[in-house]
C-alpha positions as CSV (number, residue, x, y, z in Angstrom):
1,M,62.1,103.1,108.0
2,N,63.7,99.6,108.1
3,T,66.2,99.4,111.0
4,T,67.2,95.8,110.1
5,T,67.7,93.7,107.0
6,T,68.0,90.0,106.5
7,I,70.9,88.6,104.4
8,H,71.2,84.9,103.9
9,G,68.9,84.2,106.8
10,R,70.7,86.4,109.3
11,E,69.5,89.8,110.6
12,Y,71.7,92.9,110.4
13,T,71.2,96.5,111.5
14,T,71.0,99.1,108.7
15,L,73.0,102.3,108.7
16,S,69.8,104.3,108.4
17,G,68.4,102.6,111.5
18,L,71.6,103.4,113.4
19,L,71.6,107.0,112.3
20,D,68.0,107.3,113.4
21,K,68.7,105.9,116.8
22,A,71.8,108.1,117.2
23,H,69.8,111.3,116.3
24,K,67.2,110.3,119.0
25,D,70.2,109.9,121.4
26,G,71.4,113.5,120.6
27,L,73.9,112.9,117.8
28,S,76.1,116.0,117.6
29,A,79.0,114.9,115.5
30,I,80.5,112.3,113.2
31,E,84.1,112.7,112.3
32,T,86.4,110.4,110.3
33,R,90.1,110.1,109.8
34,V,91.9,108.0,107.2
35,L,94.5,105.8,108.9
36,S,95.7,104.0,105.8
37,L,95.2,104.3,102.1
38,P,95.1,101.2,99.9
39,H,98.2,102.2,98.0
40,E,100.2,102.8,101.2
41,N,100.3,99.2,102.4
42,A,101.1,95.8,100.9
43,M,97.7,94.4,101.6
44,A,95.9,97.2,99.7
45,I,93.5,97.9,102.6
46,A,91.8,101.2,103.3
47,I,91.4,101.8,107.1
48,V,89.4,104.7,108.5
49,Q,88.6,105.7,112.1
50,A,85.2,107.2,112.9
51,T,84.3,109.2,116.0
52,V,80.6,109.6,116.9
53,T,79.5,112.0,119.6
54,T,76.0,111.8,121.2
55,S,74.5,113.0,124.4
56,K,75.7,109.7,125.9
57,G,79.4,110.3,125.1
58,T,82.0,109.9,122.4
59,F,82.5,106.5,120.6
60,Q,85.3,105.5,118.2
61,A,85.6,102.6,115.8
62,V,87.7,101.5,112.9
63,G,86.5,100.2,109.5
64,D,88.5,98.6,106.7
65,A,87.9,97.7,103.1
66,S,89.9,95.8,100.6
67,E,89.2,94.2,97.2
68,D,88.7,90.9,99.1
69,N,85.8,92.2,101.3
70,V,83.7,94.4,99.1
71,G,81.2,93.7,96.4
72,N,81.6,94.1,92.7
73,G,81.9,97.7,91.6
74,I,83.0,98.9,95.0
75,E,86.7,98.2,94.5
76,P,87.5,101.7,93.2
77,H,85.8,103.2,96.4
78,L,87.7,101.4,99.2
79,V,88.2,104.5,101.3
80,R,84.5,105.4,101.2
81,M,83.5,101.9,102.1
82,A,86.0,101.8,105.0
83,E,84.6,105.1,106.2
84,T,81.0,103.8,106.0
85,R,82.0,100.7,107.9
86,A,83.8,102.7,110.6
87,I,80.8,105.0,111.0
88,A,78.4,102.1,111.2
89,R,80.6,100.5,113.9
90,A,80.9,103.7,115.9
91,L,77.1,104.2,115.7
92,R,76.6,100.7,116.9
93,W,78.7,101.5,120.0
94,A,76.9,104.8,120.5
95,T,73.5,103.3,120.3
96,N,74.3,100.1,122.2
97,S,73.4,98.0,119.1
98,A,74.9,94.5,119.4
99,S,73.8,93.4,115.9
100,T,76.4,93.7,113.1
101,A,75.6,96.4,110.6
102,E,75.0,95.2,107.0
103,E,77.8,97.6,105.8
104,E,80.3,95.8,108.0
105,I,80.0,92.4,106.3
106,A,81.8,91.2,103.3
107,P,79.5,90.3,100.4
108,Q,78.6,86.6,100.4
109,H,80.0,85.3,97.2
110,P,78.2,82.0,96.4
111,V,80.7,79.4,95.5
112,H,81.2,81.0,92.2
113,A,78.2,80.0,90.2
114,F,80.1,80.4,87.0
115,E,82.7,77.9,88.1
116,A,80.0,75.4,88.9
117,R,78.2,75.9,85.5
118,F,81.6,75.9,83.7
119,Q,82.6,72.6,85.3
120,A,79.2,71.0,84.6
121,A,79.5,71.9,80.9
122,A,83.0,70.4,80.8
123,N,81.7,67.2,82.6
124,N,79.0,66.9,79.9
125,G,81.6,66.8,77.2
126,G,81.8,70.1,75.5
127,N,81.5,73.9,75.5
128,G,77.9,74.0,76.8
129,N,76.3,75.2,73.6
130,G,76.1,71.9,71.7
131,H,78.4,72.8,68.8
132,N,82.0,73.7,68.1
133,G,81.2,77.4,67.2
134,G,82.5,77.5,63.7
135,D,85.9,78.6,62.4
136,R,86.1,82.2,63.5
137,R,88.7,82.8,66.2
138,V,88.0,84.6,69.5
139,T,88.4,88.3,69.1
140,S,90.7,90.6,71.2
141,R,87.6,92.4,72.4
142,Q,86.1,89.1,73.7
143,I,89.4,88.2,75.5
144,A,89.4,91.7,77.1
145,L,85.8,91.4,78.2
146,I,86.5,87.9,79.7
147,T,89.5,89.2,81.5
148,R,87.5,92.1,82.9
149,L,84.6,89.8,84.0
150,L,87.1,87.5,85.7
151,R,88.5,90.4,87.6
152,E,85.1,91.7,88.6
153,G,84.0,88.3,89.7
154,K,87.2,87.8,91.6
155,L,88.0,84.6,89.7
156,K,91.6,83.6,89.5
157,Q,92.9,83.7,85.9
158,E,95.2,80.7,86.3
159,I,92.3,78.5,87.5
160,F,90.0,79.8,84.8
161,R,92.6,79.1,82.1
162,Q,93.0,75.6,83.4
163,Q,89.2,75.1,83.3
164,V,89.1,76.4,79.7
165,S,91.8,73.9,78.7
166,E,90.0,71.0,80.4
167,R,86.6,72.0,78.9
168,F,87.9,72.7,75.3
169,D,90.1,69.7,74.7
170,G,93.4,71.3,75.7
171,R,92.9,74.6,73.9
172,S,93.7,77.9,75.4
173,L,91.4,80.9,75.7
174,E,93.2,82.5,72.7
175,D,92.4,79.3,70.6
176,L,88.7,79.3,71.1
177,T,86.1,80.3,68.5
178,T,84.0,83.4,68.8
179,K,80.9,81.3,69.7
180,E,82.8,79.4,72.4
181,A,84.0,82.7,73.8
182,S,80.5,84.1,73.6
183,T,79.2,81.2,75.7
184,I,81.9,81.9,78.3
185,I,81.0,85.6,78.4
186,E,77.3,84.8,78.9
187,E,78.1,82.4,81.7
188,L,80.4,85.0,83.4
189,M,77.7,87.7,83.1
190,Q,75.1,85.4,84.5
191,A,77.3,84.6,87.5
192,A,78.0,88.3,88.3
């Protein structure tokens, strides 16, 4: 069993490794209590307290999760992520593990790869696919997919729309062709 993992050159403790150590130290209970639900506070943060009991004593810790500190696809599961982080922290205290657990860290979003490719295509004078994309106008389904991909990639719509305007000669997203929209969708999907 791996007790550590390396992320971006830094070593982190794994939850499975912490659980293994805790069981060896006589783990007898893990209890959690939700302190705050995302819809209950202005910052939309889930906060959970975990209590871990081993033969060495009782240890408590708090974990949080918000849309800003979880990976793509986890946003609907903020309470579970906060609970996992709280448990990981409490297990760290119980097992005397100084290394941060991988569950505690926010995902490292590279400086949005999409934004870099998008800007590079704009700087090269065009839409990135070498032609204007014909006469068919972007579909409502394409716009909906772009909007969803932006949300999942945590890209700000206002900045994205400004980049579209700069890249496509002042046109808005709704004025693009289907081929131009397809290029943007491909770039967004590759960046995810």
